DRENPA-3360 file (N, C-alpha, C; in nm, 2 decimals, always signed):
BEGIN
1 = MRASHLYD = -1.56/+0.95/-1.28/-1.47/+0.87/-1.20/-1.37/+0.80/-1.30 ~ -1.25/+0.81/-1.26/-1.15/+0.74/-1.35/-1.14/+0.59/-1.31 ~ -1.12/+0.51/-1.41/-1.11/+0.37/-1.39/-1.00/+0.33/-1.29 ~ -0.90/+0.41/-1.28/-0.78/+0.37/-1.20/-0.80/+0.40/-1.05 ~ -0.92/+0.46/-1.02/-0.95/+0.49/-0.88/-1.04/+0.38/-0.82 ~ -1.01/+0.34/-0.70/-1.09/+0.24/-0.63/-1.16/+0.32/-0.52 ~ -1.29/+0.28/-0.49/-1.36/+0.34/-0.38/-1.42/+0.24/-0.29 ~ -1.42/+0.27/-0.16/-1.49/+0.19/-0.06/-1.64/+0.21/-0.08;
9 = ASSGEHVP = -1.71/+0.10/-0.11/-1.85/+0.11/-0.14/-1.93/+0.16/-0.02 ~ -1.89/+0.13/+0.10/-1.97/+0.17/+0.22/-1.95/+0.31/+0.26 ~ -1.82/+0.36/+0.24/-1.80/+0.50/+0.28/-1.79/+0.60/+0.16 ~ -1.77/+0.55/+0.04/-1.76/+0.63/-0.08/-1.63/+0.70/-0.09 ~ -1.53/+0.66/+0.00/-1.40/+0.72/+0.00/-1.31/+0.65/-0.10 ~ -1.21/+0.73/-0.15/-1.11/+0.68/-0.24/-1.02/+0.59/-0.16 ~ -0.98/+0.47/-0.22/-0.89/+0.38/-0.16/-0.76/+0.38/-0.24 ~ -0.65/+0.44/-0.18/-0.52/+0.44/-0.26/-0.48/+0.29/-0.29;
17 = FDWANLRP = -0.44/+0.27/-0.41/-0.40/+0.13/-0.45/-0.27/+0.13/-0.52 ~ -0.19/+0.03/-0.49/-0.06/+0.01/-0.55/-0.08/-0.09/-0.67 ~ -0.09/-0.03/-0.79/-0.13/-0.11/-0.90/-0.01/-0.20/-0.94 ~ +0.11/-0.17/-0.91/+0.23/-0.25/-0.94/+0.23/-0.38/-0.87 ~ +0.18/-0.38/-0.74/+0.18/-0.50/-0.65/+0.04/-0.55/-0.63 ~ -0.06/-0.48/-0.69/-0.20/-0.53/-0.69/-0.25/-0.55/-0.55 ~ -0.23/-0.45/-0.46/-0.28/-0.45/-0.33/-0.29/-0.31/-0.28 ~ -0.37/-0.29/-0.17/-0.39/-0.15/-0.12/-0.26/-0.09/-0.08;
25 = LLESQAAV = -0.25/+0.04/-0.10/-0.12/+0.11/-0.08/-0.07/+0.10/+0.06 ~ -0.16/+0.10/+0.16/-0.12/+0.08/+0.30/-0.04/-0.05/+0.32 ~ -0.09/-0.16/+0.26/-0.02/-0.29/+0.27/+0.11/-0.28/+0.20 ~ +0.13/-0.22/+0.09/+0.26/-0.21/+0.02/+0.35/-0.12/+0.11 ~ +0.30/-0.02/+0.17/+0.39/+0.07/+0.25/+0.43/-0.01/+0.37 ~ +0.35/-0.09/+0.43/+0.39/-0.17/+0.55/+0.49/-0.27/+0.51 ~ +0.48/-0.33/+0.39/+0.58/-0.43/+0.35/+0.72/-0.36/+0.33 ~ +0.72/-0.24/+0.27/+0.84/-0.17/+0.25/+0.90/-0.13/+0.39;
33 = ERAVGRLD = +0.82/-0.09/+0.48/+0.88/-0.05/+0.61/+0.93/-0.18/+0.68 ~ +0.87/-0.29/+0.67/+0.92/-0.42/+0.73/+1.06/-0.45/+0.67 ~ +1.07/-0.44/+0.53/+1.19/-0.47/+0.46/+1.30/-0.38/+0.51 ~ +1.27/-0.25/+0.52/+1.38/-0.16/+0.56/+1.42/-0.18/+0.70 ~ +1.32/-0.22/+0.79/+1.35/-0.26/+0.93/+1.45/-0.38/+0.93 ~ +1.42/-0.48/+0.85/+1.51/-0.59/+0.85/+1.65/-0.56/+0.80 ~ +1.66/-0.47/+0.70/+1.79/-0.42/+0.65/+1.87/-0.35/+0.76 ~ +1.79/-0.26/+0.83/+1.86/-0.19/+0.94/+1.90/-0.28/+1.05;
41 = AEEA = +1.83/-0.38/+1.08/+1.86/-0.48/+1.19/+1.99/-0.56/+1.15 ~ +2.00/-0.59/+1.02/+2.11/-0.67/+0.97/+2.24/-0.59/+0.98 ~ +2.23/-0.46/+0.95/+2.35/-0.37/+0.96/+2.39/-0.34/+1.10 ~ +2.31/-0.36/+1.20/+2.34/-0.33/+1.34/+2.43/-0.44/+1.40;
% end
């Protein structure tokens, strides 16, 4: 197992992680989508 991979201890599944923002990738993706949504709303 590579040290850069995180795993859910209960399921044994790989957890994608955003190492730049130090949070799970799904949280980072949601933050990006919210920011893009705000930009789109400002342009409208």
